[in-house]
C-alpha positions as CSV (number, residue, x, y, z in Angstrom):
1,M,-2.0,-3.3,-14.4
2,R,-5.3,-2.3,-12.8
3,N,-3.7,0.4,-10.7
4,L,-4.2,4.1,-11.6
5,G,-0.8,5.1,-10.4
6,V,0.9,2.3,-12.4
7,N,-0.9,3.3,-15.6
8,L,-0.1,7.0,-15.2
9,R,3.6,6.2,-14.7
10,I,3.6,4.1,-17.8
11,L,2.1,6.9,-19.8
12,V,4.7,9.4,-18.5
13,I,7.6,7.0,-19.1
14,V,6.7,6.1,-22.6
15,N,6.0,9.8,-23.6
16,V,9.3,10.9,-22.1
17,A,11.0,8.2,-24.1
18,L,9.3,9.4,-27.3
19,A,10.3,13.0,-26.5
20,F,13.9,11.9,-25.9
21,A,14.1,10.1,-29.2
22,A,12.6,13.1,-31.0
23,V,15.2,15.4,-29.3
24,L,18.1,13.1,-30.5
25,L,16.8,13.1,-34.1
26,T,16.1,16.8,-34.5
27,S,18.1,20.0,-34.3
28,S,15.4,22.7,-33.9
29,L,12.2,23.2,-31.8
30,L,10.1,23.2,-35.0
31,E,11.6,19.9,-36.2
32,F,11.2,18.4,-32.7
33,S,7.5,19.4,-32.5
34,A,6.7,17.9,-36.0
35,L,8.6,14.7,-35.3
36,F,7.2,14.2,-31.8
37,T,3.7,14.7,-33.2
38,S,4.3,12.2,-36.0
39,I,5.8,9.6,-33.6
40,S,3.0,10.1,-31.1
41,A,0.3,9.6,-33.7
42,V,1.6,6.0,-34.2
43,A,2.8,5.3,-30.6
44,Q,-0.2,6.4,-28.6
45,P,-2.7,3.9,-30.2
46,M,-0.1,1.2,-29.6
47,L,0.3,2.3,-26.0
48,L,-3.4,2.5,-25.2
49,L,-4.2,-0.8,-26.9
50,S,-1.4,-2.5,-24.9
51,L,-2.7,-1.0,-21.6
52,L,-6.2,-2.2,-22.4
53,L,-5.0,-5.8,-23.2
54,L,-2.9,-5.9,-20.1
55,Y,-5.8,-4.7,-18.1
56,V,-8.0,-7.4,-19.5
57,S,-5.3,-10.1,-19.1
58,Y,-4.5,-9.2,-15.5
59,P,-6.4,-12.1,-13.9
60,L,-4.3,-14.5,-16.0
61,L,-1.0,-12.7,-15.6
62,I,-1.3,-12.5,-11.8
63,K,-1.3,-16.4,-11.7
64,L,2.1,-16.6,-13.4
65,N,5.5,-16.4,-11.6
66,Y,7.5,-13.2,-12.1
67,K,9.6,-14.3,-15.1
68,R,6.7,-15.9,-17.0
69,G,4.6,-12.8,-16.2
70,I,7.2,-10.5,-17.7
71,F,7.5,-12.7,-20.8
72,A,3.7,-12.8,-21.2
73,M,3.5,-9.0,-20.8
74,L,6.1,-8.4,-23.4
75,L,4.4,-10.8,-25.8
76,I,1.1,-9.1,-25.3
77,I,2.6,-5.7,-25.9
78,L,4.5,-6.8,-29.1
79,L,1.3,-8.4,-30.5
80,A,-0.8,-5.3,-29.8
81,C,1.8,-3.0,-31.4
82,S,2.3,-5.3,-34.3
83,G,-1.5,-5.3,-34.9
84,V,-1.7,-1.5,-34.8
85,Y,1.4,-1.2,-37.1
86,E,-0.2,-3.6,-39.7
87,L,-3.5,-1.7,-39.6
88,F,-1.8,1.6,-40.3
89,S,0.3,0.0,-43.0
90,Q,-2.8,-1.5,-44.7
91,L,-4.8,1.7,-44.5
92,M,-1.8,3.7,-45.6
93,I,-2.5,6.4,-43.0
94,F,1.2,7.2,-42.7
95,N,3.7,7.2,-45.5
96,N,6.8,7.4,-43.4
97,L,6.5,4.4,-41.1
98,P,9.7,2.7,-40.1
99,S,10.1,-1.0,-40.9
100,S,8.1,-3.3,-38.7
101,T,11.3,-4.9,-37.3
102,R,12.6,-1.5,-36.3
103,A,9.3,-0.4,-34.8
104,L,8.9,-3.5,-32.7
105,F,12.5,-3.2,-31.6
106,Y,11.8,0.3,-30.3
107,V,8.6,-1.1,-28.6
108,F,10.6,-3.9,-26.9
109,I,13.3,-1.4,-25.6
110,V,10.8,1.1,-24.2
111,S,8.7,-1.8,-22.6
112,A,11.9,-3.3,-21.1
113,I,12.9,0.1,-19.6
114,T,9.4,0.6,-18.2
115,L,9.3,-2.9,-16.6
116,F,12.9,-2.3,-15.2
117,Y,11.7,0.9,-13.6
118,F,8.9,-0.9,-11.8
119,D,11.2,-3.6,-10.7
120,L,13.6,-1.0,-9.2
121,Q,10.6,0.7,-7.5
122,Q,9.5,-2.6,-6.0
123,R,13.1,-3.3,-4.7
124,A,13.3,0.3,-3.4
125,Y,10.1,-0.1,-1.3
126,S,10.5,-3.7,-0.3
127,P,12.7,-2.9,2.7
128,A,9.8,-1.0,4.2
129,I,8.0,-4.3,4.8
130,D,11.1,-5.8,6.6
131,E,11.5,-2.5,8.5
132,A,7.9,-2.6,9.5
133,R,8.2,-6.1,10.8
134,L,11.3,-5.3,12.8
135,Q,9.9,-2.0,14.0
136,A,6.7,-3.9,15.1
137,L,8.7,-6.4,17.0
138,Q,10.9,-3.8,18.7
139,A,7.9,-1.7,19.6
140,R,5.8,-4.6,20.9
141,I,8.6,-6.0,23.0
142,R,9.3,-2.8,24.8
143,P,10.5,-3.8,28.3
144,H,7.8,-1.7,30.0
145,F,5.0,-3.2,27.9
146,L,6.1,-6.8,28.5
147,F,6.8,-6.1,32.2
148,N,3.4,-4.5,32.8
149,C,1.6,-7.3,30.9
150,I,3.3,-10.0,33.0
151,N,2.6,-8.1,36.2
152,A,-1.0,-7.7,35.3
153,V,-1.3,-11.4,34.6
154,L,0.5,-12.3,37.9
155,S,-1.9,-10.1,39.9
156,M,-4.9,-12.1,38.7
157,I,-3.6,-15.7,38.6
158,R,-5.1,-16.6,42.0
159,S,-8.1,-14.3,42.0
160,Q,-9.1,-14.6,38.3
161,P,-7.3,-17.6,36.8
162,K,-9.5,-17.8,33.8
163,Q,-8.9,-14.2,32.8
164,A,-5.1,-14.6,33.4
165,E,-5.1,-17.7,31.2
166,T,-6.9,-15.7,28.4
167,A,-4.4,-12.9,28.8
168,L,-1.5,-15.2,28.3
169,E,-3.1,-16.7,25.2
170,D,-3.6,-13.2,23.8
171,M,0.1,-12.4,24.4
172,A,1.2,-15.6,22.7
173,D,-1.1,-15.0,19.7
174,L,0.1,-11.4,19.4
175,F,3.8,-12.2,19.4
176,R,3.2,-15.1,17.0
177,V,1.6,-12.8,14.5
178,L,4.3,-10.2,14.9
179,M,7.1,-12.7,14.3
180,A,5.5,-14.1,11.1
181,D,6.5,-13.1,7.6
182,N,4.1,-10.2,7.0
183,R,4.5,-9.6,3.2
184,D,1.1,-10.6,1.8
185,L,-2.3,-8.9,2.3
186,V,-4.4,-10.3,5.1
187,P,-8.2,-10.3,5.8
188,L,-9.4,-7.1,7.6
189,T,-11.2,-9.3,10.1
190,Q,-7.8,-10.9,11.0
191,E,-6.2,-7.5,11.7
192,I,-9.2,-6.5,13.8
193,A,-8.9,-9.7,15.9
194,L,-5.2,-8.9,16.5
195,C,-6.1,-5.4,17.5
196,R,-8.7,-6.6,20.0
197,Q,-6.2,-9.0,21.6
198,Y,-3.7,-6.1,21.9
199,L,-6.3,-3.8,23.4
200,A,-7.3,-6.5,25.9
201,L,-3.7,-6.7,27.1
202,E,-3.5,-2.9,27.4
203,K,-6.9,-2.9,29.3
204,L,-5.3,-5.0,32.0
205,R,-2.9,-2.2,33.0
206,L,-4.9,0.9,32.0
207,E,-8.3,-0.4,33.2
208,E,-11.0,2.3,33.1
209,R,-8.6,4.8,31.6
210,L,-8.8,3.1,28.3
211,I,-12.1,3.2,26.4
212,V,-12.4,1.8,22.9
213,E,-15.3,2.4,20.5
214,W,-15.6,0.2,17.4
215,Q,-17.7,1.6,14.5
216,I,-17.4,-1.3,12.1
217,D,-21.0,-2.2,11.2
218,Y,-20.4,-1.2,7.6
219,M,-17.0,-2.9,7.4
220,P,-16.4,-5.1,4.3
221,P,-15.7,-8.6,5.8
222,D,-13.9,-9.9,2.7
223,A,-11.5,-7.0,2.3
224,L,-7.7,-7.5,2.3
225,I,-5.3,-5.0,3.8
226,P,-1.5,-4.8,4.5
227,P,-0.7,-6.7,7.7
228,L,0.0,-4.7,10.9
229,L,-1.7,-1.7,9.3
230,L,-4.2,-0.9,12.1
231,Q,-2.5,-2.4,15.1
232,P,0.5,0.0,15.2
233,L,-1.9,2.9,14.9
234,I,-3.9,1.7,17.8
235,E,-0.7,1.2,19.8
236,N,0.3,4.8,19.0
237,A,-3.1,6.0,20.1
238,V,-2.6,4.2,23.5
239,Y,1.1,5.2,23.9
240,H,0.8,8.8,22.6
241,G,-2.8,9.6,23.4
242,I,-4.1,7.7,26.4
243,E,-1.1,7.0,28.6
244,P,0.0,10.7,29.1
245,L,-3.5,11.7,30.3
246,A,-4.2,11.1,34.0
247,A,-7.9,10.6,33.2
248,G,-7.3,8.5,30.1
249,G,-9.6,8.8,27.1
250,K,-11.4,7.1,24.3
251,I,-10.0,5.6,21.1
252,T,-12.5,5.5,18.2
253,I,-12.0,3.2,15.3
254,Q,-14.3,3.6,12.3
255,I,-14.2,1.4,9.2
256,Y,-16.6,1.5,6.3
257,T,-16.7,1.1,2.5
258,K,-17.6,3.9,0.1
259,R,-17.2,4.0,-3.8
260,D,-15.3,0.7,-3.7
261,E,-12.8,2.2,-1.3
262,I,-12.1,1.2,2.3
263,H,-12.0,4.0,4.8
264,L,-10.2,3.6,8.2
265,I,-10.4,6.4,10.6
266,L,-8.8,6.3,14.1
267,S,-9.2,9.1,16.6
268,N,-7.8,9.6,20.1
269,P,-7.3,12.4,22.5
270,Y,-3.9,14.2,22.4
271,S,-2.3,16.7,24.7
272,L,-0.2,19.5,23.2
273,K,2.2,18.9,26.0
274,N,3.0,15.4,24.8
275,T,6.7,15.0,23.9
276,R,6.2,11.6,22.2
277,H,4.9,12.9,18.8
278,I,8.1,12.2,16.9
279,G,7.8,8.4,17.3
280,N,4.3,8.6,16.1
281,Q,5.3,10.3,12.9
282,M,8.0,7.6,12.2
283,A,5.3,4.9,12.4
284,L,3.0,6.8,10.1
285,K,5.8,7.2,7.6
286,N,6.5,3.5,7.6
287,I,2.8,2.7,7.1
288,K,2.5,5.2,4.3
289,E,5.4,3.6,2.5
290,R,3.9,0.1,2.8
291,L,0.6,1.5,1.4
292,T,2.5,2.9,-1.6
293,L,4.1,-0.4,-2.2
294,H,0.8,-2.3,-2.2
295,F,-1.5,0.2,-3.8
296,D,0.6,3.0,-5.3
297,L,-1.5,6.2,-5.7
298,E,-4.8,4.5,-4.9
299,A,-4.1,4.6,-1.2
300,T,-3.8,7.7,1.0
301,L,-2.9,8.4,4.6
302,K,-3.5,11.7,6.3
303,S,-3.1,12.8,10.0
304,T,-4.6,15.8,11.7
305,L,-4.4,17.4,15.1
306,S,-7.3,19.6,16.1
307,N,-9.0,20.7,19.3
308,G,-7.1,18.1,21.4
309,E,-7.9,15.2,19.1
310,Y,-5.5,13.4,16.9
311,Q,-6.9,11.6,13.8
312,V,-5.4,9.2,11.2
313,Y,-7.5,8.8,8.0
314,I,-6.6,6.0,5.6
315,T,-8.3,5.1,2.3
316,L,-7.3,2.1,0.2
317,P,-8.9,0.1,-2.6
318,H,-11.4,-2.6,-1.7
319,T,-9.3,-5.6,-2.6
320,T,-10.5,-9.2,-2.2
321,K,-9.1,-12.6,-3.1
């Protein structure tokens, strides 16, 4: 209820419902215009007051389970609309108001339709999380990736046993995270730790060909982000950007906060002769769907390719516990 995209959708749904009701009750454009204006004059104050109360009540609503939360929202909406109706009745601003029972019944129906829409939207996007988890597992357990990591560890067991042990621990931690239930937001610092472990493994086989630059001095340490948001992008940068180049290259990861938004920018070299770009776009599409699920219109993802450099730019609201 504190998301711009959600509130815009509510405004559109309610006004479409009002227009549909006016269409059913009139037979000409002139009658439609007059009736829609009359209905809106009463409905808009009810709608705005309901949105305001839901906005204020959000910290309490979020603590309830789904069914109780829906019940509480409907109760708040009905009380708000009932208050506006009584105020208009007492002031006698409108002389053609429907009965209070009829008005509140309409309010309940429109509210139920709106909540049902958001429930359907949630169900429609939810598979993106499961798909992301499966896609992450399949991508990370690519035979060549696992084979190269094991070979890199074996090559240093005798000469560098401590480094080999650390690499095995990184592999275990990486796969443990990937196999977890990744539905809730996680601390940004946790995602960065996972990315460092992944890059440490890739460094074993790519060695000096892989250079990583972290620009995170202005990163918000308390921020929450969708899990496996940054790590797949870094893997794409390695797989699509660094591996095809004989000389390798540098991956730059920049994270900072501006105007209560988190900005994540990832850049890597990219050859126009690269034939792996399709897989990259599939991963980006999946991440964009998960951002939509968590943040609606408040999050954006853009990718650009210019002068041999591929860049992914993500913005999302600064969310904390």
